PyMOL Python script that loads the backbone (N, CA, C, O; Angstrom):
from pymol import cmd

cmd.read_pdbstr("""\
ATOM      1  N   UNK A   1      89.443  -0.462 -76.915  1.00  0.00           N
ATOM      2  CA  UNK A   1      88.193  -0.729 -78.016  1.00  0.00           C
ATOM      3  C   UNK A   1      87.492   0.169 -77.285  1.00  0.00           C
ATOM      4  O   UNK A   1      87.498   0.414 -76.079  1.00  0.00           O
ATOM      5  N   UNK A   2      86.466   0.943 -78.832  1.00  0.00           N
ATOM      6  CA  UNK A   2      85.348   1.585 -78.644  1.00  0.00           C
ATOM      7  C   UNK A   2      84.498   1.382 -78.669  1.00  0.00           C
ATOM      8  O   UNK A   2      84.130   0.541 -79.490  1.00  0.00           O
ATOM      9  N   UNK A   3      83.615   1.960 -77.847  1.00  0.00           N
ATOM     10  CA  UNK A   3      81.727   1.396 -78.955  1.00  0.00           C
ATOM     11  C   UNK A   3      80.830   2.590 -79.718  1.00  0.00           C
ATOM     12  O   UNK A   3      80.326   3.596 -79.217  1.00  0.00           O
ATOM     13  N   UNK A   4      80.809   2.170 -80.973  1.00  0.00           N
ATOM     14  CA  UNK A   4      79.610   3.034 -81.818  1.00  0.00           C
ATOM     15  C   UNK A   4      80.945   4.212 -82.441  1.00  0.00           C
ATOM     16  O   UNK A   4      80.732   5.360 -82.830  1.00  0.00           O
ATOM     17  N   UNK A   5      82.138   3.597 -82.388  1.00  0.00           N
ATOM     18  CA  UNK A   5      82.877   4.106 -82.978  1.00  0.00           C
ATOM     19  C   UNK A   5      83.087   5.380 -82.640  1.00  0.00           C
ATOM     20  O   UNK A   5      83.196   6.115 -83.621  1.00  0.00           O
ATOM     21  N   UNK A   6      83.183   5.902 -81.604  1.00  0.00           N
ATOM     22  CA  UNK A   6      83.536   7.230 -80.723  1.00  0.00           C
ATOM     23  C   UNK A   6      84.862   6.740 -80.182  1.00  0.00           C
ATOM     24  O   UNK A   6      84.821   5.668 -79.579  1.00  0.00           O
ATOM     25  N   UNK A   7      86.233   7.455 -80.321  1.00  0.00           N
ATOM     26  CA  UNK A   7      86.958   8.055 -79.545  1.00  0.00           C
ATOM     27  C   UNK A   7      86.846   7.776 -78.020  1.00  0.00           C
ATOM     28  O   UNK A   7      85.832   8.030 -77.370  1.00  0.00           O
ATOM     29  N   UNK A   8      87.961   7.241 -77.518  1.00  0.00           N
ATOM     30  CA  UNK A   8      87.494   7.853 -75.921  1.00  0.00           C
ATOM     31  C   UNK A   8      87.042   7.266 -74.445  1.00  0.00           C
ATOM     32  O   UNK A   8      87.166   7.431 -73.231  1.00  0.00           O
ATOM     33  N   UNK A   9      86.363   6.378 -75.567  1.00  0.00           N
ATOM     34  CA  UNK A   9      84.586   5.830 -75.116  1.00  0.00           C
ATOM     35  C   UNK A   9      84.621   3.903 -74.959  1.00  0.00           C
ATOM     36  O   UNK A   9      83.991   3.139 -75.690  1.00  0.00           O
ATOM     37  N   UNK A  10      85.591   3.474 -73.741  1.00  0.00           N
ATOM     38  CA  UNK A  10      85.887   2.330 -73.525  1.00  0.00           C
ATOM     39  C   UNK A  10      84.035   1.597 -73.205  1.00  0.00           C
ATOM     40  O   UNK A  10      82.999   2.060 -72.728  1.00  0.00           O
ATOM     41  N   UNK A  11      84.289   0.796 -73.558  1.00  0.00           N
ATOM     42  CA  UNK A  11      83.741  -0.102 -73.233  1.00  0.00           C
ATOM     43  C   UNK A  11      83.546  -0.764 -71.670  1.00  0.00           C
ATOM     44  O   UNK A  11      84.585  -1.159 -71.141  1.00  0.00           O
ATOM     45  N   UNK A  12      82.201  -0.917 -70.860  1.00  0.00           N
ATOM     46  CA  UNK A  12      82.313  -1.680 -69.691  1.00  0.00           C
ATOM     47  C   UNK A  12      82.900  -2.660 -68.977  1.00  0.00           C
ATOM     48  O   UNK A  12      82.629  -3.833 -69.232  1.00  0.00           O
ATOM     49  N   UNK A  13      83.614  -2.390 -68.174  1.00  0.00           N
ATOM     50  CA  UNK A  13      84.918  -3.656 -68.051  1.00  0.00           C
ATOM     51  C   UNK A  13      84.300  -4.341 -67.014  1.00  0.00           C
ATOM     52  O   UNK A  13      85.057  -5.126 -66.443  1.00  0.00           O
ATOM     53  N   UNK A  14      82.705  -4.275 -66.416  1.00  0.00           N
ATOM     54  CA  UNK A  14      82.070  -4.873 -65.226  1.00  0.00           C
ATOM     55  C   UNK A  14      83.165  -4.704 -63.853  1.00  0.00           C
ATOM     56  O   UNK A  14      82.723  -5.421 -62.955  1.00  0.00           O
ATOM     57  N   UNK A  15      84.362  -4.035 -63.436  1.00  0.00           N
ATOM     58  CA  UNK A  15      85.135  -4.264 -62.074  1.00  0.00           C
ATOM     59  C   UNK A  15      84.025  -4.232 -61.329  1.00  0.00           C
ATOM     60  O   UNK A  15      83.542  -5.279 -60.897  1.00  0.00           O
ATOM     61  N   UNK A  16      83.431  -2.928 -61.063  1.00  0.00           N
ATOM     62  CA  UNK A  16      82.601  -3.188 -60.264  1.00  0.00           C
ATOM     63  C   UNK A  16      81.670  -4.238 -59.768  1.00  0.00           C
ATOM     64  O   UNK A  16      81.435  -4.278 -58.561  1.00  0.00           O
ATOM     65  N   UNK A  17      81.098  -5.122 -60.609  1.00  0.00           N
ATOM     66  CA  UNK A  17      81.181  -6.429 -60.262  1.00  0.00           C
ATOM     67  C   UNK A  17      81.693  -7.654 -59.732  1.00  0.00           C
ATOM     68  O   UNK A  17      81.402  -8.483 -58.870  1.00  0.00           O
ATOM     69  N   UNK A  18      82.791  -7.381 -60.808  1.00  0.00           N
ATOM     70  CA  UNK A  18      83.571  -8.905 -60.049  1.00  0.00           C
ATOM     71  C   UNK A  18      84.701  -7.939 -58.739  1.00  0.00           C
ATOM     72  O   UNK A  18      85.354  -8.714 -58.040  1.00  0.00           O
ATOM     73  N   UNK A  19      84.868  -6.774 -58.502  1.00  0.00           N
ATOM     74  CA  UNK A  19      84.756  -6.340 -56.484  1.00  0.00           C
ATOM     75  C   UNK A  19      83.547  -6.817 -55.865  1.00  0.00           C
ATOM     76  O   UNK A  19      83.470  -7.206 -54.700  1.00  0.00           O
ATOM     77  N   UNK A  20      82.695  -6.774 -56.623  1.00  0.00           N
ATOM     78  CA  UNK A  20      81.735  -6.921 -55.348  1.00  0.00           C
ATOM     79  C   UNK A  20      81.798  -8.813 -55.600  1.00  0.00           C
ATOM     80  O   UNK A  20      80.968  -9.514 -55.021  1.00  0.00           O
ATOM     81  N   UNK A  21      82.259  -9.082 -55.992  1.00  0.00           N
ATOM     82  CA  UNK A  21      81.839 -10.889 -55.731  1.00  0.00           C
ATOM     83  C   UNK A  21      83.556 -11.304 -54.797  1.00  0.00           C
ATOM     84  O   UNK A  21      83.784 -11.903 -53.746  1.00  0.00           O
ATOM     85  N   UNK A  22      84.177 -10.842 -55.502  1.00  0.00           N
ATOM     86  CA  UNK A  22      85.369 -10.743 -54.998  1.00  0.00           C
ATOM     87  C   UNK A  22      85.409 -10.651 -53.400  1.00  0.00           C
ATOM     88  O   UNK A  22      86.198 -11.304 -52.718  1.00  0.00           O
ATOM     89  N   UNK A  23      84.756 -10.036 -53.047  1.00  0.00           N
ATOM     90  CA  UNK A  23      84.758  -8.868 -51.597  1.00  0.00           C
ATOM     91  C   UNK A  23      83.777  -9.867 -50.972  1.00  0.00           C
ATOM     92  O   UNK A  23      84.159 -10.217 -49.855  1.00  0.00           O
ATOM     93  N   UNK A  24      82.550 -10.466 -51.388  1.00  0.00           N
ATOM     94  CA  UNK A  24      81.185 -11.080 -51.057  1.00  0.00           C
ATOM     95  C   UNK A  24      82.248 -12.136 -50.571  1.00  0.00           C
ATOM     96  O   UNK A  24      82.365 -12.430 -49.381  1.00  0.00           O
ATOM     97  N   UNK A  25      83.387 -12.952 -52.065  1.00  0.00           N
ATOM     98  CA  UNK A  25      84.150 -14.678 -51.447  1.00  0.00           C
ATOM     99  C   UNK A  25      85.178 -14.406 -50.399  1.00  0.00           C
ATOM    100  O   UNK A  25      85.760 -15.410 -49.989  1.00  0.00           O
ATOM    101  N   UNK A  26      85.551 -13.171 -49.838  1.00  0.00           N
ATOM    102  CA  UNK A  26      85.977 -12.767 -48.737  1.00  0.00           C
ATOM    103  C   UNK A  26      85.710 -12.992 -47.408  1.00  0.00           C
ATOM    104  O   UNK A  26      86.135 -13.551 -46.397  1.00  0.00           O
ATOM    105  N   UNK A  27      84.542 -12.102 -47.990  1.00  0.00           N
ATOM    106  CA  UNK A  27      83.368 -12.276 -46.841  1.00  0.00           C
ATOM    107  C   UNK A  27      83.736 -10.701 -45.732  1.00  0.00           C
ATOM    108  O   UNK A  27      83.534 -10.720 -44.517  1.00  0.00           O
ATOM    109  N   UNK A  28      84.097  -9.890 -46.224  1.00  0.00           N
ATOM    110  CA  UNK A  28      84.309  -8.776 -45.884  1.00  0.00           C
ATOM    111  C   UNK A  28      83.377  -7.715 -46.651  1.00  0.00           C
ATOM    112  O   UNK A  28      83.039  -7.872 -47.824  1.00  0.00           O
ATOM    113  N   UNK A  29      82.922  -6.393 -45.698  1.00  0.00           N
ATOM    114  CA  UNK A  29      81.931  -5.239 -45.977  1.00  0.00           C
ATOM    115  C   UNK A  29      82.502  -4.641 -46.505  1.00  0.00           C
ATOM    116  O   UNK A  29      83.721  -4.789 -46.592  1.00  0.00           O
ATOM    117  N   UNK A  30      81.414  -3.130 -47.435  1.00  0.00           N
ATOM    118  CA  UNK A  30      82.500  -2.513 -47.864  1.00  0.00           C
ATOM    119  C   UNK A  30      83.628  -1.737 -47.272  1.00  0.00           C
ATOM    120  O   UNK A  30      84.516  -1.136 -47.877  1.00  0.00           O
ATOM    121  N   UNK A  31      83.333  -1.919 -45.226  1.00  0.00           N
ATOM    122  CA  UNK A  31      83.810  -0.539 -44.491  1.00  0.00           C
ATOM    123  C   UNK A  31      84.969  -1.670 -44.783  1.00  0.00           C
ATOM    124  O   UNK A  31      85.914  -1.142 -45.369  1.00  0.00           O
ATOM    125  N   UNK A  32      85.178  -3.141 -44.532  1.00  0.00           N
ATOM    126  CA  UNK A  32      86.014  -3.898 -44.114  1.00  0.00           C
ATOM    127  C   UNK A  32      87.301  -3.502 -45.227  1.00  0.00           C
ATOM    128  O   UNK A  32      88.488  -3.443 -44.908  1.00  0.00           O
ATOM    129  N   UNK A  33      86.731  -3.243 -46.635  1.00  0.00           N
ATOM    130  CA  UNK A  33      87.940  -3.492 -47.960  1.00  0.00           C
ATOM    131  C   UNK A  33      88.198  -1.928 -47.971  1.00  0.00           C
ATOM    132  O   UNK A  33      89.305  -1.615 -48.410  1.00  0.00           O
ATOM    133  N   UNK A  34      87.441  -0.975 -47.600  1.00  0.00           N
ATOM    134  CA  UNK A  34      87.812   0.317 -47.340  1.00  0.00           C
ATOM    135  C   UNK A  34      89.232   0.575 -46.827  1.00  0.00           C
ATOM    136  O   UNK A  34      90.311   1.030 -47.209  1.00  0.00           O
ATOM    137  N   UNK A  35      88.615   0.013 -45.703  1.00  0.00           N
ATOM    138  CA  UNK A  35      89.866   0.822 -44.729  1.00  0.00           C
ATOM    139  C   UNK A  35      91.230  -0.644 -45.043  1.00  0.00           C
ATOM    140  O   UNK A  35      92.455  -0.529 -45.067  1.00  0.00           O
ATOM    141  N   UNK A  36      90.670  -1.464 -45.171  1.00  0.00           N
ATOM    142  CA  UNK A  36      92.077  -2.207 -45.491  1.00  0.00           C
ATOM    143  C   UNK A  36      93.446  -2.080 -47.290  1.00  0.00           C
ATOM    144  O   UNK A  36      94.524  -2.568 -47.630  1.00  0.00           O
ATOM    145  N   UNK A  37      92.177  -0.908 -47.984  1.00  0.00           N
ATOM    146  CA  UNK A  37      92.824  -1.168 -49.054  1.00  0.00           C
ATOM    147  C   UNK A  37      93.079   0.794 -48.599  1.00  0.00           C
ATOM    148  O   UNK A  37      93.361   1.492 -49.573  1.00  0.00           O
ATOM    149  N   UNK A  38      92.973   1.510 -47.253  1.00  0.00           N
ATOM    150  CA  UNK A  38      93.067   2.824 -47.475  1.00  0.00           C
ATOM    151  C   UNK A  38      92.266   4.036 -48.495  1.00  0.00           C
ATOM    152  O   UNK A  38      92.561   5.222 -48.343  1.00  0.00           O
ATOM    153  N   UNK A  39      91.376   3.663 -49.393  1.00  0.00           N
ATOM    154  CA  UNK A  39      90.291   4.075 -49.145  1.00  0.00           C
ATOM    155  C   UNK A  39      88.429   4.750 -48.667  1.00  0.00           C
ATOM    156  O   UNK A  39      87.912   4.036 -47.809  1.00  0.00           O
ATOM    157  N   UNK A  40      87.921   5.429 -48.933  1.00  0.00           N
ATOM    158  CA  UNK A  40      86.580   5.818 -48.312  1.00  0.00           C
ATOM    159  C   UNK A  40      85.767   4.328 -49.265  1.00  0.00           C
ATOM    160  O   UNK A  40      86.023   3.863 -50.375  1.00  0.00           O
ATOM    161  N   UNK A  41      84.567   3.871 -48.042  1.00  0.00           N
ATOM    162  CA  UNK A  41      83.701   4.001 -48.362  1.00  0.00           C
ATOM    163  C   UNK A  41      83.095   4.306 -48.974  1.00  0.00           C
ATOM    164  O   UNK A  41      82.296   3.408 -49.244  1.00  0.00           O
ATOM    165  N   UNK A  42      82.924   5.115 -49.446  1.00  0.00           N
ATOM    166  CA  UNK A  42      82.328   5.410 -50.479  1.00  0.00           C
ATOM    167  C   UNK A  42      82.933   5.876 -51.814  1.00  0.00           C
ATOM    168  O   UNK A  42      82.415   6.869 -52.324  1.00  0.00           O
ATOM    169  N   UNK A  43      83.916   5.313 -52.415  1.00  0.00           N
ATOM    170  CA  UNK A  43      84.373   4.520 -53.008  1.00  0.00           C
ATOM    171  C   UNK A  43      84.307   4.009 -53.609  1.00  0.00           C
ATOM    172  O   UNK A  43      84.559   4.176 -54.802  1.00  0.00           O
ATOM    173  N   UNK A  44      83.495   2.112 -52.446  1.00  0.00           N
ATOM    174  CA  UNK A  44      83.539   0.657 -52.561  1.00  0.00           C
ATOM    175  C   UNK A  44      82.451   1.417 -53.049  1.00  0.00           C
ATOM    176  O   UNK A  44      82.521   1.447 -54.277  1.00  0.00           O
ATOM    177  N   UNK A  45      81.988   1.716 -52.845  1.00  0.00           N
ATOM    178  CA  UNK A  45      80.184   1.754 -53.058  1.00  0.00           C
ATOM    179  C   UNK A  45      80.079   2.139 -54.893  1.00  0.00           C
ATOM    180  O   UNK A  45      79.780   1.152 -55.564  1.00  0.00           O
ATOM    181  N   UNK A  46      80.303   3.484 -55.707  1.00  0.00           N
ATOM    182  CA  UNK A  46      80.357   3.252 -56.200  1.00  0.00           C
ATOM    183  C   UNK A  46      81.476   2.839 -57.218  1.00  0.00           C
ATOM    184  O   UNK A  46      81.392   3.058 -58.426  1.00  0.00           O
ATOM    185  N   UNK A  47      82.845   2.035 -56.422  1.00  0.00           N
ATOM    186  CA  UNK A  47      83.090   1.126 -58.144  1.00  0.00           C
ATOM    187  C   UNK A  47      81.924  -0.053 -57.941  1.00  0.00           C
ATOM    188  O   UNK A  47      81.622  -0.733 -58.922  1.00  0.00           O
ATOM    189  N   UNK A  48      81.505  -0.202 -57.113  1.00  0.00           N
ATOM    190  CA  UNK A  48      80.473  -1.185 -57.176  1.00  0.00           C
ATOM    191  C   UNK A  48      79.151  -1.516 -57.712  1.00  0.00           C
ATOM    192  O   UNK A  48      78.630  -2.597 -57.987  1.00  0.00           O
ATOM    193  N   UNK A  49      78.724  -0.237 -57.793  1.00  0.00           N
ATOM    194  CA  UNK A  49      77.787   0.493 -58.850  1.00  0.00           C
ATOM    195  C   UNK A  49      78.143   0.602 -60.150  1.00  0.00           C
ATOM    196  O   UNK A  49      77.087   0.885 -60.716  1.00  0.00           O
ATOM    197  N   UNK A  50      78.916   0.552 -60.880  1.00  0.00           N
ATOM    198  CA  UNK A  50      79.296   0.423 -61.737  1.00  0.00           C
ATOM    199  C   UNK A  50      79.315   2.759 -62.002  1.00  0.00           C
ATOM    200  O   UNK A  50      78.901   3.486 -62.905  1.00  0.00           O
ATOM    201  N   UNK A  51      79.671   2.898 -61.326  1.00  0.00           N
ATOM    202  CA  UNK A  51      79.570   5.182 -60.783  1.00  0.00           C
ATOM    203  C   UNK A  51      81.124   5.402 -61.340  1.00  0.00           C
ATOM    204  O   UNK A  51      81.609   6.422 -61.829  1.00  0.00           O
ATOM    205  N   UNK A  52      81.664   4.265 -61.132  1.00  0.00           N
ATOM    206  CA  UNK A  52      83.392   4.838 -61.009  1.00  0.00           C
ATOM    207  C   UNK A  52      83.993   4.017 -61.672  1.00  0.00           C
ATOM    208  O   UNK A  52      83.317   3.290 -62.399  1.00  0.00           O
ATOM    209  N   UNK A  53      85.267   3.874 -61.649  1.00  0.00           N
ATOM    210  CA  UNK A  53      85.826   3.213 -62.553  1.00  0.00           C
ATOM    211  C   UNK A  53      86.993   3.840 -61.448  1.00  0.00           C
ATOM    212  O   UNK A  53      87.157   4.973 -60.997  1.00  0.00           O
ATOM    213  N   UNK A  54      88.103   1.847 -61.126  1.00  0.00           N
ATOM    214  CA  UNK A  54      89.197   3.400 -60.186  1.00  0.00           C
ATOM    215  C   UNK A  54      89.767   3.541 -61.184  1.00  0.00           C
ATOM    216  O   UNK A  54      89.391   3.375 -62.345  1.00  0.00           O
ATOM    217  N   UNK A  55      91.155   4.007 -60.580  1.00  0.00           N
ATOM    218  CA  UNK A  55      92.571   4.294 -61.273  1.00  0.00           C
ATOM    219  C   UNK A  55      93.601   3.901 -60.595  1.00  0.00           C
ATOM    220  O   UNK A  55      93.627   3.876 -59.364  1.00  0.00           O
ATOM    221  N   UNK A  56      94.933   3.418 -61.657  1.00  0.00           N
ATOM    222  CA  UNK A  56      95.503   2.156 -61.698  1.00  0.00           C
ATOM    223  C   UNK A  56      96.134   2.260 -60.096  1.00  0.00           C
ATOM    224  O   UNK A  56      95.976   1.192 -59.505  1.00  0.00           O
ATOM    225  N   UNK A  57      96.739   3.200 -59.363  1.00  0.00           N
ATOM    226  CA  UNK A  57      97.327   3.224 -57.899  1.00  0.00           C
ATOM    227  C   UNK A  57      96.284   2.269 -57.180  1.00  0.00           C
ATOM    228  O   UNK A  57      96.867   1.494 -56.421  1.00  0.00           O
ATOM    229  N   UNK A  58      94.566   2.063 -57.209  1.00  0.00           N
ATOM    230  CA  UNK A  58      93.448   2.362 -56.157  1.00  0.00           C
ATOM    231  C   UNK A  58      93.385   0.216 -56.812  1.00  0.00           C
ATOM    232  O   UNK A  58      93.042  -0.582 -55.940  1.00  0.00           O
ATOM    233  N   UNK A  59      93.641  -0.213 -57.883  1.00  0.00           N
ATOM    234  CA  UNK A  59      92.943  -1.720 -58.689  1.00  0.00           C
ATOM    235  C   UNK A  59      94.273  -2.443 -57.643  1.00  0.00           C
ATOM    236  O   UNK A  59      94.193  -3.475 -56.977  1.00  0.00           O
ATOM    237  N   UNK A  60      95.504  -1.471 -57.787  1.00  0.00           N
ATOM    238  CA  UNK A  60      96.667  -2.660 -57.213  1.00  0.00           C
ATOM    239  C   UNK A  60      96.271  -2.171 -55.130  1.00  0.00           C
ATOM    240  O   UNK A  60      95.492  -2.817 -54.430  1.00  0.00           O
ATOM    241  N   UNK A  61      96.555  -1.735 -54.963  1.00  0.00           N
ATOM    242  CA  UNK A  61      95.487  -1.549 -53.676  1.00  0.00           C
ATOM    243  C   UNK A  61      94.297  -2.301 -53.299  1.00  0.00           C
ATOM    244  O   UNK A  61      94.120  -2.916 -52.247  1.00  0.00           O
ATOM    245  N   UNK A  62      93.699  -2.206 -54.042  1.00  0.00           N
ATOM    246  CA  UNK A  62      91.898  -3.395 -54.052  1.00  0.00           C
ATOM    247  C   UNK A  62      92.805  -5.175 -54.037  1.00  0.00           C
ATOM    248  O   UNK A  62      92.710  -6.203 -53.365  1.00  0.00           O
ATOM    249  N   UNK A  63      93.486  -4.783 -54.983  1.00  0.00           N
ATOM    250  CA  UNK A  63      93.669  -6.335 -54.785  1.00  0.00           C
ATOM    251  C   UNK A  63      94.578  -6.768 -53.716  1.00  0.00           C
ATOM    252  O   UNK A  63      94.488  -7.900 -53.240  1.00  0.00           O
ATOM    253  N   UNK A  64      95.749  -5.619 -53.186  1.00  0.00           N
ATOM    254  CA  UNK A  64      96.364  -6.776 -52.272  1.00  0.00           C
ATOM    255  C   UNK A  64      95.489  -6.474 -51.083  1.00  0.00           C
ATOM    256  O   UNK A  64      95.532  -7.292 -50.164  1.00  0.00           O
ATOM    257  N   UNK A  65      94.767  -5.513 -50.967  1.00  0.00           N
ATOM    258  CA  UNK A  65      93.255  -5.885 -49.416  1.00  0.00           C
ATOM    259  C   UNK A  65      92.930  -7.199 -49.321  1.00  0.00           C
ATOM    260  O   UNK A  65      92.881  -7.843 -48.274  1.00  0.00           O
ATOM    261  N   UNK A  66      92.574  -7.830 -51.066  1.00  0.00           N
ATOM    262  CA  UNK A  66      92.038  -9.137 -51.745  1.00  0.00           C
ATOM    263  C   UNK A  66      92.592 -10.069 -51.463  1.00  0.00           C
ATOM    264  O   UNK A  66      92.160 -11.171 -51.125  1.00  0.00           O
ATOM    265  N   UNK A  67      93.832  -9.616 -51.605  1.00  0.00           N
ATOM    266  CA  UNK A  67      94.985 -11.150 -51.652  1.00  0.00           C
ATOM    267  C   UNK A  67      94.757 -12.015 -53.171  1.00  0.00           C
ATOM    268  O   UNK A  67      94.916 -13.227 -53.315  1.00  0.00           O
ATOM    269  N   UNK A  68      94.298 -10.923 -54.349  1.00  0.00           N
ATOM    270  CA  UNK A  68      94.127 -11.203 -55.299  1.00  0.00           C
ATOM    271  C   UNK A  68      95.379 -10.271 -56.789  1.00  0.00           C
ATOM    272  O   UNK A  68      95.583  -9.065 -56.927  1.00  0.00           O
ATOM    273  N   UNK A  69      95.997 -11.548 -57.695  1.00  0.00           N
ATOM    274  CA  UNK A  69      96.216 -10.157 -58.457  1.00  0.00           C
ATOM    275  C   UNK A  69      95.712  -9.745 -58.917  1.00  0.00           C
ATOM    276  O   UNK A  69      94.503  -9.964 -58.832  1.00  0.00           O
ATOM    277  N   UNK A  70      96.448  -8.383 -60.179  1.00  0.00           N
ATOM    278  CA  UNK A  70      95.231  -7.565 -60.568  1.00  0.00           C
ATOM    279  C   UNK A  70      94.659  -8.135 -61.504  1.00  0.00           C
ATOM    280  O   UNK A  70      93.781  -7.429 -62.001  1.00  0.00           O
ATOM    281  N   UNK A  71      94.832  -9.542 -62.164  1.00  0.00           N
ATOM    282  CA  UNK A  71      93.940 -10.291 -63.998  1.00  0.00           C
ATOM    283  C   UNK A  71      92.767 -10.286 -62.715  1.00  0.00           C
ATOM    284  O   UNK A  71      91.768  -9.827 -63.270  1.00  0.00           O
ATOM    285  N   UNK A  72      92.381 -10.595 -61.172  1.00  0.00           N
ATOM    286  CA  UNK A  72      91.195 -11.142 -60.570  1.00  0.00           C
ATOM    287  C   UNK A  72      90.515 -10.174 -61.186  1.00  0.00           C
ATOM    288  O   UNK A  72      89.320 -10.230 -60.897  1.00  0.00           O
ATOM    289  N   UNK A  73      90.759  -9.405 -61.835  1.00  0.00           N
ATOM    290  CA  UNK A  73      89.922  -8.208 -62.219  1.00  0.00           C
ATOM    291  C   UNK A  73      89.260  -8.055 -63.928  1.00  0.00           C
ATOM    292  O   UNK A  73      88.196  -7.512 -64.225  1.00  0.00           O
ATOM    293  N   UNK A  74      90.291  -8.737 -64.920  1.00  0.00           N
ATOM    294  CA  UNK A  74      90.257  -8.184 -65.882  1.00  0.00           C
ATOM    295  C   UNK A  74      89.286  -9.683 -66.126  1.00  0.00           C
ATOM    296  O   UNK A  74      89.479 -10.857 -65.810  1.00  0.00           O
ATOM    297  N   UNK A  75      87.888  -8.777 -67.035  1.00  0.00           N
ATOM    298  CA  UNK A  75      86.631  -9.827 -67.074  1.00  0.00           C
ATOM    299  C   UNK A  75      87.218 -10.324 -68.422  1.00  0.00           C
ATOM    300  O   UNK A  75      87.939  -9.471 -68.940  1.00  0.00           O
ATOM    301  N   UNK A  76      87.085 -11.640 -69.227  1.00  0.00           N
ATOM    302  CA  UNK A  76      87.247 -12.850 -69.621  1.00  0.00           C
ATOM    303  C   UNK A  76      86.678 -12.363 -71.006  1.00  0.00           C
ATOM    304  O   UNK A  76      86.833 -13.420 -71.619  1.00  0.00           O
ATOM    305  N   UNK A  77      86.157 -11.546 -71.880  1.00  0.00           N
ATOM    306  CA  UNK A  77      85.543 -10.865 -72.433  1.00  0.00           C
ATOM    307  C   UNK A  77      86.402  -9.663 -73.022  1.00  0.00           C
ATOM    308  O   UNK A  77      86.528  -9.311 -74.195  1.00  0.00           O
ATOM    309  N   UNK A  78      87.005  -9.090 -71.756  1.00  0.00           N
ATOM    310  CA  UNK A  78      87.731  -7.528 -72.835  1.00  0.00           C
ATOM    311  C   UNK A  78      88.964  -8.012 -73.784  1.00  0.00           C
ATOM    312  O   UNK A  78      89.535  -7.203 -74.515  1.00  0.00           O
TER     313      UNK A  78
END
""", "prot")
cmd.dss("prot")
cmd.show_as("cartoon", "prot")
cmd.util.cbc("prot")
cmd.orient("prot")
């Protein structure tokens, strides 16, 4: 789905907000999640602030590190 009729522009997914909520529910710091997922803590920070959208391989690693299925990151209204 695009916004304002522009091709290649996707509506915000809210991935970062969902990621932060799940991470907080698990009691993990950004550093602990980064270590478990094999990425840099700055990546987690950027994701949570909505400054970066994750590539699919990272979504898979984050889901595994958090003990959730990838569908946990899907917003209800997307």
